[in-house]
C-alpha positions as CSV (number, residue, x, y, z in Angstrom):
1,M,-64.3,229.9,3.8
2,D,-62.1,228.4,1.1
3,W,-64.5,227.3,-1.6
4,S,-61.8,225.4,-3.4
5,Q,-61.6,222.9,-0.5
6,I,-65.2,221.7,-1.2
7,P,-65.5,218.7,-3.2
8,W,-67.8,220.1,-5.9
9,R,-69.6,218.1,-8.5
10,T,-70.4,219.6,-12.0
11,T,-74.0,219.7,-13.1
12,R,-75.5,219.5,-16.6
13,Y,-76.3,223.0,-16.3
14,E,-73.1,225.3,-17.4
15,G,-71.6,227.3,-14.8
16,V,-73.6,225.5,-11.9
17,R,-72.0,223.1,-9.4
18,V,-73.1,221.4,-6.3
19,H,-71.9,219.7,-3.3
20,F,-74.4,217.5,-1.4
21,Y,-74.3,217.1,2.3
22,A,-77.3,214.8,2.4
23,S,-79.7,213.4,-0.1
24,D,-82.6,211.2,0.4
25,K,-84.2,209.9,-2.8
26,A,-87.3,208.6,-1.0
27,S,-88.3,211.9,0.3
28,G,-86.5,214.1,-2.1
29,R,-84.8,215.9,0.7
30,V,-81.5,217.6,-0.2
31,V,-78.9,219.6,2.0
32,A,-76.3,221.2,-0.4
33,L,-74.2,223.9,-1.5
34,I,-74.9,225.4,-4.8
35,G,-72.4,227.5,-6.8
36,M,-73.5,229.5,-9.8
37,Q,-71.0,231.5,-11.9
38,P,-72.2,235.1,-12.6
39,G,-75.0,235.0,-15.2
40,R,-75.6,231.5,-14.8
41,G,-78.5,229.8,-13.1
42,Y,-80.5,226.8,-12.1
43,P,-83.5,226.0,-14.4
44,A,-87.0,226.8,-13.4
45,H,-88.4,224.6,-10.9
46,R,-91.4,224.0,-8.4
47,H,-90.9,223.1,-4.9
48,K,-92.5,220.1,-3.6
49,G,-92.1,221.2,0.1
50,P,-90.4,224.1,1.6
51,E,-86.9,225.1,0.9
52,E,-84.5,227.5,2.9
53,V,-81.7,229.3,1.1
54,L,-78.8,231.1,2.8
55,V,-76.8,233.3,0.3
56,L,-73.1,232.7,1.4
57,Q,-71.4,234.7,-1.2
58,G,-72.4,236.9,-4.3
59,G,-76.1,237.0,-5.0
60,Y,-78.9,235.6,-7.2
61,R,-82.1,237.1,-8.6
62,D,-85.5,235.3,-9.3
63,A,-89.3,236.3,-9.5
64,M,-89.0,237.3,-5.7
65,G,-86.3,239.9,-6.3
66,E,-82.6,240.2,-5.5
67,H,-81.0,238.1,-2.8
68,M,-77.3,239.2,-1.8
69,Q,-74.8,237.7,0.6
70,G,-76.3,237.2,4.0
71,A,-79.9,236.8,2.9
72,F,-82.0,234.1,3.9
73,V,-84.9,233.2,1.6
74,R,-87.8,230.5,2.3
75,Y,-89.7,229.2,-0.6
76,E,-93.0,227.6,0.3
77,D,-94.3,224.4,-1.0
78,G,-95.5,225.0,-4.7
79,T,-93.6,227.9,-5.4
80,A,-91.5,228.2,-8.5
81,H,-88.7,230.2,-9.6
82,A,-85.4,230.1,-11.8
83,P,-82.6,231.7,-9.8
84,V,-79.7,233.3,-11.8
85,A,-76.4,234.7,-10.4
86,I,-76.0,238.3,-10.5
87,D,-73.4,239.4,-12.8
88,G,-70.2,240.5,-11.1
89,D,-66.8,239.3,-9.9
90,A,-68.0,236.7,-7.2
91,E,-69.6,233.2,-7.8
92,C,-73.0,232.8,-6.1
93,I,-72.6,230.4,-3.3
94,L,-75.9,229.1,-1.6
95,F,-76.6,226.8,1.3
96,A,-79.9,225.1,0.4
97,V,-82.4,222.8,2.4
98,A,-84.9,221.3,0.0
99,H,-87.3,219.4,2.4
100,E,-89.2,217.3,-0.2
101,G,-87.3,218.0,-3.6
102,I,-88.1,219.9,-6.6
103,A,-89.8,219.3,-10.0
104,L,-88.0,220.8,-13.1
105,L,-90.1,222.8,-15.2
106,S,-87.8,222.8,-18.1
107,S,-84.7,220.7,-19.0
């Protein structure tokens, strides 16, 4: 896939970008691509419902371990983590479905 063709949005987190396929503010449901540069990550957050993540490129680590390209990871309601892209040459690209959103644990 040519990631340069995705209409990415920058975020307030350095080295992290996102493309929303769907977002429902009422339910918190989000379907998105998330890109994290090596060594960069998304802040610690707790899931308000389940989230499924498919690693499309690169990899990341969190409290559950390392998740590399091709991995499917499911986070249950109430779980918390702070994913950080693994250092290397490739940006970590994730396809994520957060069913009821997240709550940031830090800014």
